[in-house]
C-alpha positions in Angstrom: -1.7 -16.1 0.9 -3.6 -13.1 2.2 -6.9 -11.7 1.1 -6.7 -9.0 -1.5 -6.6 -5.4 -0.2 -7.7 -2.4 -2.1 -5.3 0.6 -2.2 -5.4 3.9 -4.1 -2.8 4.9 -6.7 -2.5 8.1 -8.7 -1.9 7.6 -12.4 -1.6 10.7 -14.6 -3.2 12.9 -11.9 -6.2 10.5 -11.6 -6.9 8.4 -8.5 -7.7 4.7 -9.1 -8.1 1.7 -6.8 -6.2 -1.5 -7.2 -6.8 -4.7 -5.3 -3.8 -7.0 -4.7 -2.8 -9.5 -2.1 -0.3 -8.2 0.5 2.4 -10.4 -1.0 2.0 -8.6 -4.3 1.8 -5.2 -2.7 5.1 -5.9 -0.9 6.8 -7.2 -4.0 5.5 -4.3 -6.0 6.9 -1.8 -3.4 10.2 -3.7 -3.3 10.6 -3.5 -7.1 9.7 0.2 -7.2 12.3 0.8 -4.4 15.0 -1.1 -6.4 14.2 1.0 -9.4 14.3 4.2 -7.4 10.6 4.9 -8.3 7.5 5.5 -6.3 4.8 3.0 -6.6 2.6 5.5 -8.5 5.4 6.0 -11.0 5.9 2.3 -11.5 2.2 1.7 -11.8 2.0 4.5 -14.4 4.7 2.7 -16.5 2.8 -0.6 -16.2 -0.5 1.2 -17.1 1.0 2.6 -20.3 2.3 -0.8 -21.4 -0.8 -2.9 -20.6 -3.3 -3.6 -23.3 -6.9 -2.5 -23.1 -7.9 -6.1 -22.4 -5.8 -6.4 -19.2 -6.9 -4.8 -15.9 -4.3 -2.9 -13.9 -4.2 -5.3 -11.0 -3.6 -8.2 -13.4 -0.9 -6.2 -15.2 0.9 -5.5 -11.9 0.8 -9.1 -10.9 2.2 -10.2 -14.3 4.9 -7.5 -14.0 5.9 -8.7 -10.6 6.0 -12.3 -11.9 8.1 -11.4 -14.9 10.5 -9.3 -12.8 11.3 -12.1 -10.4 11.4 -14.7 -13.2 14.0 -12.6 -15.0 16.0 -12.4 -11.9 15.8 -16.1 -11.3 17.0 -16.9 -14.8 20.0 -14.5 -14.7 
């Protein structure tokens, strides 16, 4: 597992930084590509659905986990 890396995303016209491990960044990009979305668009969807108690980086990790779990089950 790699060290977390900070990258910038734009959500609703506002820049924000998210820190994820390279493996999560790769998986996040792969999922966005499979859904024909940019990573900013997918991050915005995740941002809308997350609760106020959950940070965006955590919400993205959980989204990636749920996405691949669902694929493994079907």
